[in-house]
C-alpha positions in Angstrom: 14.6 -12.3 -32.9 11.3 -12.5 -30.8 13.4 -13.1 -27.8 15.6 -9.9 -28.4 12.4 -7.9 -29.3 10.8 -8.9 -26.0 13.8 -8.0 -23.9 14.2 -4.6 -25.6 10.7 -3.5 -25.0 10.3 -5.0 -21.5 8.1 -8.0 -22.2 8.8 -11.6 -20.8 11.5 -13.1 -22.9 11.0 -16.7 -22.0 7.8 -18.6 -21.9 6.6 -18.6 -18.3 3.6 -20.1 -16.3 0.4 -18.3 -15.2 1.9 -17.6 -11.6 4.9 -15.9 -13.0 2.9 -14.0 -15.5 0.6 -12.6 -12.6 3.8 -11.3 -10.9 4.7 -9.6 -14.2 1.4 -7.9 -14.6 1.5 -6.8 -11.0 4.9 -5.0 -11.4 4.1 -3.8 -14.8 0.9 -2.0 -13.3 0.7 1.5 -12.2 2.1 1.8 -8.7 -0.6 2.0 -5.9 0.5 5.3 -4.3 -0.2 7.1 -7.6 -3.6 5.8 -8.1 -6.3 8.5 -7.2 -9.0 5.8 -6.2 -6.4 4.5 -3.7 -5.3 7.9 -2.4 -8.8 9.2 -1.9 -10.4 6.0 -0.7 -12.0 7.3 2.7 -15.1 9.5 2.2 -15.0 13.3 3.1 -16.5 13.3 6.6 -16.0 17.1 7.3 -17.7 18.1 3.8 -20.6 15.5 4.4 -21.2 16.6 8.0 -21.4 20.4 6.8 -23.6 19.3 4.0 -25.9 17.4 6.5 -26.1 20.4 8.9 -27.2 22.7 5.8 -29.8 20.4 5.0 -30.9 20.2 8.6 -31.2 23.8 8.8 -33.4 23.9 5.5 -35.5 21.0 7.0 -34.5 18.5 4.6 -32.7 16.1 6.8 -33.6 14.9 10.3 -30.5 14.4 12.7 -32.5 12.7 15.7 -29.0 12.9 17.9 -28.8 16.5 17.4 -32.6 16.9 18.1 -32.1 15.1 21.3 -29.3 17.2 22.4 -31.1 20.4 21.6 -34.2 19.1 23.5 -31.9 18.4 26.6 -30.2 21.9 26.5 -33.8 23.5 26.2 -34.9 21.4 29.3 -32.0 22.3 31.4 -32.5 25.9 30.6 -36.2 25.7 31.7 -34.9 24.1 35.0 -32.3 26.8 35.4 -29.3 24.6 35.0 -27.6 26.2 32.1 -24.1 25.6 31.5 -21.8 28.7 31.6 -18.4 28.1 29.7 -15.3 29.9 30.8 -14.8 31.4 27.3 -18.1 33.2 27.6 -17.3 34.5 31.3 -13.9 35.8 29.9 -15.7 37.6 26.9 -18.3 39.3 29.2 -15.5 40.3 31.6 -13.4 42.0 28.9 -16.6 43.9 27.3 
């Protein structure tokens, strides 16, 4: 009767060793493609970047690389070597 009950309810019908039970547990577990922890594993880079830029504008976060780029841009402007982008030239021509 126990054998029949196990077969009906999807349990292991015959006694098995621990390796086989591990396989049974893996196949009886929830599929990985439906697990939210697996699907959303990677961090949200875009949202984190926007948050850091907002914190930087408030003065709560120090982005040294961005500070360096802005300083180099400022020094280029002082030397008179400002880069002119094509998009900006096109906008000035149309206005």
